[in-house]
N, CA, C and O atoms as a GROMACS GRO file, in nm:
protein
  464
    1MET      N    1  -0.731  -0.900  -4.270
    1MET     CA    2  -0.824  -0.817  -4.305
    1MET      C    3  -0.981  -0.792  -4.265
    1MET      O    4  -1.075  -0.867  -4.237
    2THR      N    5  -0.966  -0.672  -4.273
    2THR     CA    6  -1.148  -0.650  -4.208
    2THR      C    7  -1.239  -0.583  -4.355
    2THR      O    8  -1.193  -0.508  -4.441
    3GLY      N    9  -1.377  -0.640  -4.345
    3GLY     CA   10  -1.522  -0.610  -4.356
    3GLY      C   11  -1.492  -0.508  -4.439
    3GLY      O   12  -1.529  -0.519  -4.556
    4LEU      N   13  -1.423  -0.389  -4.399
    4LEU     CA   14  -1.426  -0.272  -4.514
    4LEU      C   15  -1.333  -0.259  -4.603
    4LEU      O   16  -1.338  -0.191  -4.705
    5SER      N   17  -1.196  -0.363  -4.543
    5SER     CA   18  -1.070  -0.359  -4.680
    5SER      C   19  -1.161  -0.451  -4.801
    5SER      O   20  -1.166  -0.420  -4.920
    6VAL      N   21  -1.242  -0.594  -4.724
    6VAL     CA   22  -1.273  -0.615  -4.911
    6VAL      C   23  -1.376  -0.531  -4.943
    6VAL      O   24  -1.378  -0.511  -5.064
    7LEU      N   25  -1.476  -0.464  -4.873
    7LEU     CA   26  -1.553  -0.383  -4.971
    7LEU      C   27  -1.480  -0.265  -5.060
    7LEU      O   28  -1.505  -0.231  -5.176
    8ARG      N   29  -1.411  -0.231  -4.997
    8ARG     CA   30  -1.274  -0.103  -5.068
    8ARG      C   31  -1.256  -0.197  -5.184
    8ARG      O   32  -1.288  -0.176  -5.301
    9ASN      N   33  -1.203  -0.297  -5.138
    9ASN     CA   34  -1.101  -0.351  -5.266
    9ASN      C   35  -1.205  -0.405  -5.418
    9ASN      O   36  -1.170  -0.425  -5.534
   10ALA      N   37  -1.366  -0.419  -5.335
   10ALA     CA   38  -1.443  -0.469  -5.416
   10ALA      C   39  -1.497  -0.365  -5.537
   10ALA      O   40  -1.509  -0.381  -5.659
   11TYR      N   41  -1.528  -0.232  -5.434
   11TYR     CA   42  -1.547  -0.125  -5.507
   11TYR      C   43  -1.464  -0.085  -5.624
   11TYR      O   44  -1.496  -0.046  -5.736
   12GLY      N   45  -1.284  -0.118  -5.533
   12GLY     CA   46  -1.238  -0.068  -5.665
   12GLY      C   47  -1.183  -0.193  -5.778
   12GLY      O   48  -1.109  -0.164  -5.872
   13LEU      N   49  -1.229  -0.328  -5.754
   13LEU     CA   50  -1.235  -0.403  -5.897
   13LEU      C   51  -1.338  -0.343  -5.965
   13LEU      O   52  -1.321  -0.326  -6.086
   14LEU      N   53  -1.434  -0.310  -5.918
   14LEU     CA   54  -1.553  -0.280  -6.003
   14LEU      C   55  -1.511  -0.093  -6.067
   14LEU      O   56  -1.575  -0.030  -6.151
   15GLU      N   57  -1.419  -0.058  -6.012
   15GLU     CA   58  -1.363   0.082  -6.068
   15GLU      C   59  -1.488   0.219  -5.987
   15GLU      O   60  -1.529   0.331  -6.018
   16GLN      N   61  -1.507   0.129  -5.883
   16GLN     CA   62  -1.638   0.270  -5.809
   16GLN      C   63  -1.581   0.294  -5.656
   16GLN      O   64  -1.633   0.276  -5.546
   17PRO      N   65  -1.472   0.336  -5.690
   17PRO     CA   66  -1.401   0.428  -5.554
   17PRO      C   67  -1.537   0.493  -5.485
   17PRO      O   68  -1.583   0.437  -5.386
   18HIS      N   69  -1.592   0.597  -5.532
   18HIS     CA   70  -1.676   0.678  -5.523
   18HIS      C   71  -1.816   0.613  -5.446
   18HIS      O   72  -1.900   0.687  -5.393
   19ARG      N   73  -1.822   0.531  -5.447
   19ARG     CA   74  -1.940   0.442  -5.386
   19ARG      C   75  -1.939   0.412  -5.213
   19ARG      O   76  -2.025   0.416  -5.124
   20LEU      N   77  -1.782   0.379  -5.220
   20LEU     CA   78  -1.749   0.370  -5.080
   20LEU      C   79  -1.744   0.529  -4.972
   20LEU      O   80  -1.745   0.511  -4.851
   21ALA      N   81  -1.741   0.618  -5.005
   21ALA     CA   82  -1.783   0.707  -4.922
   21ALA      C   83  -1.919   0.667  -4.837
   21ALA      O   84  -1.909   0.725  -4.729
   22GLY      N   85  -2.017   0.607  -4.841
   22GLY     CA   86  -2.111   0.598  -4.813
   22GLY      C   87  -2.153   0.490  -4.731
   22GLY      O   88  -2.250   0.487  -4.655
   23THR      N   89  -2.052   0.384  -4.760
   23THR     CA   90  -2.066   0.260  -4.684
   23THR      C   91  -1.994   0.254  -4.596
   23THR      O   92  -2.000   0.136  -4.562
   24ASP      N   93  -1.923   0.304  -4.531
   24ASP     CA   94  -1.805   0.272  -4.402
   24ASP      C   95  -1.906   0.253  -4.330
   24ASP      O   96  -1.897   0.376  -4.321
   25GLY      N   97  -2.025   0.214  -4.247
   25GLY     CA   98  -2.079   0.171  -4.170
   25GLY      C   99  -2.261   0.153  -4.222
   25GLY      O  100  -2.362   0.163  -4.153
   26ASN      N  101  -2.251   0.135  -4.314
   26ASN     CA  102  -2.382   0.080  -4.417
   26ASN      C  103  -2.392  -0.034  -4.388
   26ASN      O  104  -2.306  -0.122  -4.393
   27GLU      N  105  -2.560  -0.041  -4.335
   27GLU     CA  106  -2.564  -0.213  -4.305
   27GLU      C  107  -2.611  -0.291  -4.450
   27GLU      O  108  -2.634  -0.412  -4.442
   28SER      N  109  -2.627  -0.214  -4.595
   28SER     CA  110  -2.622  -0.334  -4.698
   28SER      C  111  -2.457  -0.395  -4.754
   28SER      O  112  -2.426  -0.492  -4.823
   29GLY      N  113  -2.382  -0.297  -4.692
   29GLY     CA  114  -2.223  -0.346  -4.716
   29GLY      C  115  -2.222  -0.417  -4.688
   29GLY      O  116  -2.183  -0.518  -4.746
   30LEU      N  117  -2.286  -0.407  -4.532
   30LEU     CA  118  -2.242  -0.490  -4.391
   30LEU      C  119  -2.310  -0.644  -4.446
   30LEU      O  120  -2.254  -0.740  -4.392
   31LEU      N  121  -2.402  -0.674  -4.527
   31LEU     CA  122  -2.478  -0.753  -4.540
   31LEU      C  123  -2.454  -0.838  -4.638
   31LEU      O  124  -2.482  -0.957  -4.630
   32VAL      N  125  -2.385  -0.770  -4.765
   32VAL     CA  126  -2.306  -0.789  -4.847
   32VAL      C  127  -2.192  -0.917  -4.845
   32VAL      O  128  -2.183  -1.026  -4.902
   33VAL      N  129  -2.113  -0.841  -4.749
   33VAL     CA  130  -1.970  -0.861  -4.740
   33VAL      C  131  -2.000  -0.998  -4.596
   33VAL      O  132  -1.901  -1.057  -4.555
   34ASN      N  133  -2.109  -1.023  -4.549
   34ASN     CA  134  -2.122  -1.110  -4.476
   34ASN      C  135  -2.198  -1.262  -4.521
   34ASN      O  136  -2.193  -1.368  -4.460
   35GLN      N  137  -2.269  -1.229  -4.651
   35GLN     CA  138  -2.307  -1.319  -4.740
   35GLN      C  139  -2.179  -1.400  -4.799
   35GLN      O  140  -2.158  -1.521  -4.794
   36ILE      N  141  -2.099  -1.297  -4.856
   36ILE     CA  142  -1.952  -1.417  -4.906
   36ILE      C  143  -1.898  -1.491  -4.780
   36ILE      O  144  -1.876  -1.610  -4.757
   37TYR      N  145  -1.885  -1.374  -4.703
   37TYR     CA  146  -1.798  -1.440  -4.576
   37TYR      C  147  -1.822  -1.572  -4.514
   37TYR      O  148  -1.738  -1.654  -4.474
   38SER      N  149  -2.011  -1.581  -4.513
   38SER     CA  150  -2.056  -1.691  -4.474
   38SER      C  151  -2.017  -1.796  -4.535
   38SER      O  152  -1.972  -1.889  -4.467
   39GLU      N  153  -2.025  -1.809  -4.709
   39GLU     CA  154  -2.037  -1.929  -4.827
   39GLU      C  155  -1.872  -1.969  -4.760
   39GLU      O  156  -1.845  -2.088  -4.747
   40LEU      N  157  -1.772  -1.868  -4.723
   40LEU     CA  158  -1.603  -1.909  -4.769
   40LEU      C  159  -1.634  -1.994  -4.642
   40LEU      O  160  -1.637  -2.117  -4.642
   41TRP      N  161  -1.663  -1.885  -4.496
   41TRP     CA  162  -1.648  -1.925  -4.365
   41TRP      C  163  -1.664  -2.118  -4.359
   41TRP      O  164  -1.600  -2.188  -4.280
   42HIS      N  165  -1.744  -2.160  -4.439
   42HIS     CA  166  -1.846  -2.306  -4.391
   42HIS      C  167  -1.698  -2.436  -4.521
   42HIS      O  168  -1.707  -2.554  -4.555
   43ARG      N  169  -1.591  -2.329  -4.549
   43ARG     CA  170  -1.463  -2.393  -4.651
   43ARG      C  171  -1.374  -2.437  -4.516
   43ARG      O  172  -1.314  -2.543  -4.508
   44GLU      N  173  -1.377  -2.349  -4.428
   44GLU     CA  174  -1.246  -2.382  -4.351
   44GLU      C  175  -1.294  -2.378  -4.182
   44GLU      O  176  -1.211  -2.400  -4.094
   45GLN      N  177  -1.415  -2.353  -4.155
   45GLN     CA  178  -1.470  -2.384  -4.044
   45GLN      C  179  -1.540  -2.472  -4.037
   45GLN      O  180  -1.597  -2.521  -4.135
   46THR      N  181  -1.554  -2.523  -3.886
   46THR     CA  182  -1.645  -2.676  -3.874
   46THR      C  183  -1.764  -2.560  -3.813
   46THR      O  184  -1.862  -2.534  -3.884
   47GLY      N  185  -1.749  -2.498  -3.685
   47GLY     CA  186  -1.856  -2.429  -3.658
   47GLY      C  187  -1.928  -2.358  -3.687
   47GLY      O  188  -1.921  -2.329  -3.807
   48GLU      N  189  -2.024  -2.294  -3.616
   48GLU     CA  190  -2.110  -2.244  -3.634
   48GLU      C  191  -2.096  -2.084  -3.707
   48GLU      O  192  -2.026  -2.008  -3.640
   49PHE      N  193  -2.149  -2.028  -3.826
   49PHE     CA  194  -2.132  -1.936  -3.882
   49PHE      C  195  -2.121  -1.805  -3.779
   49PHE      O  196  -2.225  -1.784  -3.715
   50GLN      N  197  -2.036  -1.735  -3.759
   50GLN     CA  198  -2.005  -1.568  -3.671
   50GLN      C  199  -2.000  -1.523  -3.779
   50GLN      O  200  -1.915  -1.555  -3.863
   51PRO      N  201  -2.128  -1.404  -3.801
   51PRO     CA  202  -2.117  -1.294  -3.916
   51PRO      C  203  -2.041  -1.175  -3.795
   51PRO      O  204  -2.034  -1.169  -3.672
   52LEU      N  205  -1.993  -1.092  -3.908
   52LEU     CA  206  -1.950  -0.952  -3.869
   52LEU      C  207  -2.023  -0.903  -3.854
   52LEU      O  208  -2.124  -0.914  -3.924
   53GLU      N  209  -2.012  -0.804  -3.727
   53GLU     CA  210  -2.158  -0.696  -3.621
   53GLU      C  211  -2.101  -0.581  -3.719
   53GLU      O  212  -2.186  -0.501  -3.759
   54HIS      N  213  -2.000  -0.568  -3.752
   54HIS     CA  214  -1.958  -0.422  -3.819
   54HIS      C  215  -1.826  -0.443  -3.940
   54HIS      O  216  -1.743  -0.534  -3.941
   55LEU      N  217  -1.837  -0.348  -4.018
   55LEU     CA  218  -1.733  -0.366  -4.121
   55LEU      C  219  -1.588  -0.310  -4.102
   55LEU      O  220  -1.504  -0.276  -4.185
   56ARG      N  221  -1.589  -0.312  -3.940
   56ARG     CA  222  -1.409  -0.296  -3.907
   56ARG      C  223  -1.377  -0.412  -3.848
   56ARG      O  224  -1.270  -0.409  -3.786
   57GLN      N  225  -1.440  -0.522  -3.848
   57GLN     CA  226  -1.413  -0.635  -3.767
   57GLN      C  227  -1.334  -0.741  -3.852
   57GLN      O  228  -1.370  -0.788  -3.960
   58PRO      N  229  -1.216  -0.770  -3.784
   58PRO     CA  230  -1.130  -0.870  -3.882
   58PRO      C  231  -1.206  -0.969  -3.928
   58PRO      O  232  -1.310  -0.998  -3.869
   59LEU      N  233  -1.160  -1.042  -4.051
   59LEU     CA  234  -1.288  -1.187  -4.079
   59LEU      C  235  -1.154  -1.270  -4.039
   59LEU      O  236  -1.038  -1.231  -4.023
   60LYS      N  237  -1.208  -1.393  -4.030
   60LYS     CA  238  -1.167  -1.504  -4.022
   60LYS      C  239  -1.148  -1.642  -4.086
   60LYS      O  240  -1.197  -1.755  -4.076
   61LEU      N  241  -1.030  -1.566  -4.173
   61LEU     CA  242  -1.026  -1.676  -4.264
   61LEU      C  243  -0.909  -1.648  -4.337
   61LEU      O  244  -0.875  -1.533  -4.366
   62SER      N  245  -0.838  -1.765  -4.372
   62SER     CA  246  -0.741  -1.762  -4.403
   62SER      C  247  -0.665  -1.672  -4.539
   62SER      O  248  -0.740  -1.605  -4.609
   63SER      N  249  -0.564  -1.674  -4.560
   63SER     CA  250  -0.526  -1.565  -4.690
   63SER      C  251  -0.566  -1.631  -4.798
   63SER      O  252  -0.585  -1.548  -4.887
   64ARG      N  253  -0.594  -1.764  -4.841
   64ARG     CA  254  -0.618  -1.852  -4.968
   64ARG      C  255  -0.783  -1.801  -4.982
   64ARG      O  256  -0.839  -1.786  -5.091
   65CYS      N  257  -0.844  -1.779  -4.852
   65CYS     CA  258  -0.991  -1.736  -4.870
   65CYS      C  259  -1.002  -1.578  -4.931
   65CYS      O  260  -1.098  -1.557  -5.005
   66LEU      N  261  -0.910  -1.470  -4.905
   66LEU     CA  262  -0.904  -1.389  -4.928
   66LEU      C  263  -0.943  -1.292  -5.092
   66LEU      O  264  -1.001  -1.185  -5.077
   67PRO      N  265  -0.920  -1.322  -5.190
   67PRO     CA  266  -0.914  -1.299  -5.296
   67PRO      C  267  -1.067  -1.316  -5.342
   67PRO      O  268  -1.120  -1.227  -5.408
   68ALA      N  269  -1.151  -1.454  -5.298
   68ALA     CA  270  -1.243  -1.499  -5.349
   68ALA      C  271  -1.350  -1.406  -5.270
   68ALA      O  272  -1.464  -1.383  -5.310
   69MET      N  273  -1.310  -1.370  -5.186
   69MET     CA  274  -1.414  -1.306  -5.043
   69MET      C  275  -1.408  -1.154  -5.145
   69MET      O  276  -1.515  -1.093  -5.139
   70THR      N  277  -1.323  -1.100  -5.216
   70THR     CA  278  -1.294  -0.979  -5.260
   70THR      C  279  -1.392  -0.996  -5.398
   70THR      O  280  -1.456  -0.906  -5.454
   71TYR      N  281  -1.384  -1.112  -5.428
   71TYR     CA  282  -1.450  -1.097  -5.586
   71TYR      C  283  -1.580  -1.123  -5.577
   71TYR      O  284  -1.653  -1.068  -5.659
   72GLY      N  285  -1.632  -1.202  -5.487
   72GLY     CA  286  -1.777  -1.212  -5.488
   72GLY      C  287  -1.835  -1.142  -5.404
   72GLY      O  288  -1.957  -1.148  -5.386
   73VAL      N  289  -1.762  -1.069  -5.344
   73VAL     CA  290  -1.822  -0.917  -5.276
   73VAL      C  291  -1.864  -0.838  -5.411
   73VAL      O  292  -1.967  -0.771  -5.414
   74ALA      N  293  -1.770  -0.851  -5.534
   74ALA     CA  294  -1.805  -0.751  -5.593
   74ALA      C  295  -1.907  -0.841  -5.702
   74ALA      O  296  -1.993  -0.764  -5.745
   75THR      N  297  -1.920  -0.946  -5.744
   75THR     CA  298  -2.032  -0.995  -5.781
   75THR      C  299  -2.164  -0.953  -5.695
   75THR      O  300  -2.254  -0.923  -5.774
   76LEU      N  301  -2.195  -0.945  -5.594
   76LEU     CA  302  -2.297  -0.960  -5.553
   76LEU      C  303  -2.322  -0.811  -5.576
   76LEU      O  304  -2.435  -0.771  -5.603
   77LEU      N  305  -2.180  -0.698  -5.563
   77LEU     CA  306  -2.257  -0.582  -5.583
   77LEU      C  307  -2.302  -0.535  -5.718
   77LEU      O  308  -2.400  -0.461  -5.722
   78CYS      N  309  -2.239  -0.571  -5.833
   78CYS     CA  310  -2.273  -0.586  -5.957
   78CYS      C  311  -2.422  -0.629  -5.938
   78CYS      O  312  -2.485  -0.579  -6.031
   79LEU      N  313  -2.503  -0.700  -5.857
   79LEU     CA  314  -2.639  -0.756  -5.915
   79LEU      C  315  -2.765  -0.594  -5.855
   79LEU      O  316  -2.888  -0.589  -5.862
   80ASN      N  317  -2.692  -0.516  -5.816
   80ASN     CA  318  -2.760  -0.371  -5.784
   80ASN      C  319  -2.721  -0.283  -5.899
   80ASN      O  320  -2.779  -0.177  -5.924
   81GLY      N  321  -2.603  -0.340  -5.978
   81GLY     CA  322  -2.589  -0.220  -6.072
   81GLY      C  323  -2.644  -0.250  -6.226
   81GLY      O  324  -2.727  -0.340  -6.218
   82GLU      N  325  -2.632  -0.219  -6.327
   82GLU     CA  326  -2.711  -0.207  -6.482
   82GLU      C  327  -2.564  -0.284  -6.559
   82GLU      O  328  -2.585  -0.310  -6.678
   83ASP      N  329  -2.430  -0.320  -6.511
   83ASP     CA  330  -2.349  -0.368  -6.577
   83ASP      C  331  -2.353  -0.474  -6.566
   83ASP      O  332  -2.305  -0.510  -6.458
   84GLY      N  333  -2.401  -0.579  -6.648
   84GLY     CA  334  -2.400  -0.712  -6.694
   84GLY      C  335  -2.263  -0.767  -6.731
   84GLY      O  336  -2.251  -0.889  -6.715
   85CYS      N  337  -2.194  -0.723  -6.761
   85CYS     CA  338  -2.062  -0.736  -6.812
   85CYS      C  339  -1.923  -0.722  -6.707
   85CYS      O  340  -1.807  -0.763  -6.711
   86ALA      N  341  -1.983  -0.664  -6.640
   86ALA     CA  342  -1.885  -0.673  -6.490
   86ALA      C  343  -1.932  -0.781  -6.422
   86ALA      O  344  -1.841  -0.833  -6.359
   87TYR      N  345  -2.022  -0.828  -6.411
   87TYR     CA  346  -2.121  -0.895  -6.325
   87TYR      C  347  -2.060  -1.078  -6.422
   87TYR      O  348  -2.022  -1.185  -6.374
   88GLU      N  349  -2.075  -1.039  -6.539
   88GLU     CA  350  -1.978  -1.171  -6.553
   88GLU      C  351  -1.844  -1.241  -6.517
   88GLU      O  352  -1.812  -1.357  -6.489
   89ARG      N  353  -1.758  -1.089  -6.530
   89ARG     CA  354  -1.657  -1.087  -6.502
   89ARG      C  355  -1.603  -1.185  -6.384
   89ARG      O  356  -1.546  -1.293  -6.374
   90CYS      N  357  -1.667  -1.058  -6.280
   90CYS     CA  358  -1.639  -1.113  -6.114
   90CYS      C  359  -1.678  -1.227  -6.068
   90CYS      O  360  -1.624  -1.286  -5.974
   91LEU      N  361  -1.821  -1.284  -6.162
   91LEU     CA  362  -1.842  -1.446  -6.128
   91LEU      C  363  -1.729  -1.504  -6.152
   91LEU      O  364  -1.657  -1.545  -6.061
   92ASP      N  365  -1.688  -1.519  -6.330
   92ASP     CA  366  -1.570  -1.581  -6.301
   92ASP      C  367  -1.475  -1.557  -6.272
   92ASP      O  368  -1.404  -1.649  -6.313
   93LEU      N  369  -1.398  -1.462  -6.204
   93LEU     CA  370  -1.318  -1.443  -6.109
   93LEU      C  371  -1.361  -1.510  -5.968
   93LEU      O  372  -1.283  -1.584  -5.909
   94TYR      N  373  -1.446  -1.489  -5.935
   94TYR     CA  374  -1.495  -1.582  -5.807
   94TYR      C  375  -1.499  -1.735  -5.801
   94TYR      O  376  -1.455  -1.815  -5.719
   95LEU      N  377  -1.560  -1.746  -5.903
   95LEU     CA  378  -1.546  -1.906  -5.924
   95LEU      C  379  -1.437  -1.971  -5.939
   95LEU      O  380  -1.426  -2.087  -5.899
   96ARG      N  381  -1.313  -1.886  -6.015
   96ARG     CA  382  -1.194  -1.920  -6.026
   96ARG      C  383  -1.109  -1.954  -5.893
   96ARG      O  384  -1.051  -2.051  -5.845
   97ALA      N  385  -1.132  -1.828  -5.863
   97ALA     CA  386  -1.047  -1.813  -5.669
   97ALA      C  387  -1.115  -1.927  -5.585
   97ALA      O  388  -1.050  -1.998  -5.509
   98LEU      N  389  -1.219  -1.937  -5.599
   98LEU     CA  390  -1.313  -2.085  -5.500
   98LEU      C  391  -1.221  -2.191  -5.487
   98LEU      O  392  -1.202  -2.257  -5.385
   99THR      N  393  -1.142  -2.208  -5.643
   99THR     CA  394  -1.105  -2.339  -5.648
   99THR      C  395  -0.982  -2.339  -5.567
   99THR      O  396  -0.925  -2.443  -5.536
  100HIS      N  397  -0.931  -2.198  -5.526
  100HIS     CA  398  -0.809  -2.187  -5.443
  100HIS      C  399  -0.813  -2.202  -5.320
  100HIS      O  400  -0.712  -2.184  -5.252
  101THR      N  401  -0.922  -2.234  -5.269
  101THR     CA  402  -0.993  -2.205  -5.123
  101THR      C  403  -0.978  -2.347  -5.033
  101THR      O  404  -0.964  -2.352  -4.911
  102GLY      N  405  -0.984  -2.447  -5.114
  102GLY     CA  406  -1.032  -2.577  -5.075
  102GLY      C  407  -1.112  -2.614  -4.962
  102GLY      O  408  -1.125  -2.514  -4.891
  103GLY      N  409  -1.163  -2.696  -4.921
  103GLY     CA  410  -1.289  -2.748  -4.880
  103GLY      C  411  -1.403  -2.738  -4.932
  103GLY      O  412  -1.385  -2.670  -5.033
  104VAL      N  413  -1.519  -2.767  -4.924
  104VAL     CA  414  -1.652  -2.776  -4.993
  104VAL      C  415  -1.718  -2.672  -4.987
  104VAL      O  416  -1.723  -2.619  -4.876
  105LEU      N  417  -1.768  -2.625  -5.069
  105LEU     CA  418  -1.869  -2.562  -5.088
  105LEU      C  419  -1.988  -2.617  -5.036
  105LEU      O  420  -2.029  -2.727  -5.076
  106ARG      N  421  -2.058  -2.540  -4.937
  106ARG     CA  422  -2.201  -2.566  -4.861
  106ARG      C  423  -2.258  -2.446  -4.867
  106ARG      O  424  -2.251  -2.371  -4.770
  107THR      N  425  -2.332  -2.405  -5.000
  107THR     CA  426  -2.431  -2.257  -4.986
  107THR      C  427  -2.527  -2.301  -4.918
  107THR      O  428  -2.544  -2.418  -4.883
  108ARG      N  429  -2.605  -2.197  -4.894
  108ARG     CA  430  -2.764  -2.198  -4.824
  108ARG      C  431  -2.849  -2.245  -4.888
  108ARG      O  432  -2.940  -2.316  -4.843
  109MET      N  433  -2.830  -2.207  -5.024
  109MET     CA  434  -2.927  -2.272  -5.110
  109MET      C  435  -2.930  -2.429  -5.092
  109MET      O  436  -3.040  -2.483  -5.106
  110HIS      N  437  -2.833  -2.498  -5.066
  110HIS     CA  438  -2.844  -2.651  -5.042
  110HIS      C  439  -2.937  -2.659  -4.902
  110HIS      O  440  -3.041  -2.724  -4.892
  111THR      N  441  -2.875  -2.574  -4.794
  111THR     CA  442  -3.001  -2.589  -4.699
  111THR      C  443  -3.130  -2.570  -4.678
  111THR      O  444  -3.201  -2.622  -4.592
  112ALA      N  445  -3.168  -2.473  -4.783
  112ALA     CA  446  -3.294  -2.409  -4.806
  112ALA      C  447  -3.374  -2.490  -4.880
  112ALA      O  448  -3.492  -2.517  -4.856
  113ALA      N  449  -3.308  -2.527  -4.967
  113ALA     CA  450  -3.380  -2.650  -5.040
  113ALA      C  451  -3.420  -2.783  -4.970
  113ALA      O  452  -3.508  -2.861  -5.006
  114GLY      N  453  -3.329  -2.795  -4.853
  114GLY     CA  454  -3.366  -2.904  -4.757
  114GLY      C  455  -3.254  -3.054  -4.837
  114GLY      O  456  -3.290  -3.172  -4.830
  115GLU      N  457  -3.127  -3.011  -4.904
  115GLU     CA  458  -3.075  -3.107  -4.999
  115GLU      C  459  -2.926  -3.108  -4.883
  115GLU      O  460  -2.835  -3.188  -4.904
  116ASP      N  461  -2.920  -3.025  -4.784
  116ASP     CA  462  -2.809  -3.061  -4.670
  116ASP      C  463  -2.845  -3.166  -4.566
  116ASP      O  464  -2.764  -3.196  -4.478
   0.00000   0.00000   0.00000
């Protein structure tokens, strides 16, 4: 699966396929995908995170992380919108999907706060 596929799935989940037209190479779409990709990367990989350079690049995650990838991207996309109900729904789906990914969640928030 590519970063663009994840972004398309997330917009589909949010029922906003019209927004995808402008995101094919959009830097903000890439940033959102890489933010969730980083979170999930550390659940499966031990090496340094390798962000996507473009949205057409394939993700280096197992299939068990792909639902969480979509839900996490959708959650972040909701932060830019005004639909609080969609945010709560996507966040719930993301948190549920995380339980099926295995590994330990190590967020950047912990690192930034000096807790890691």
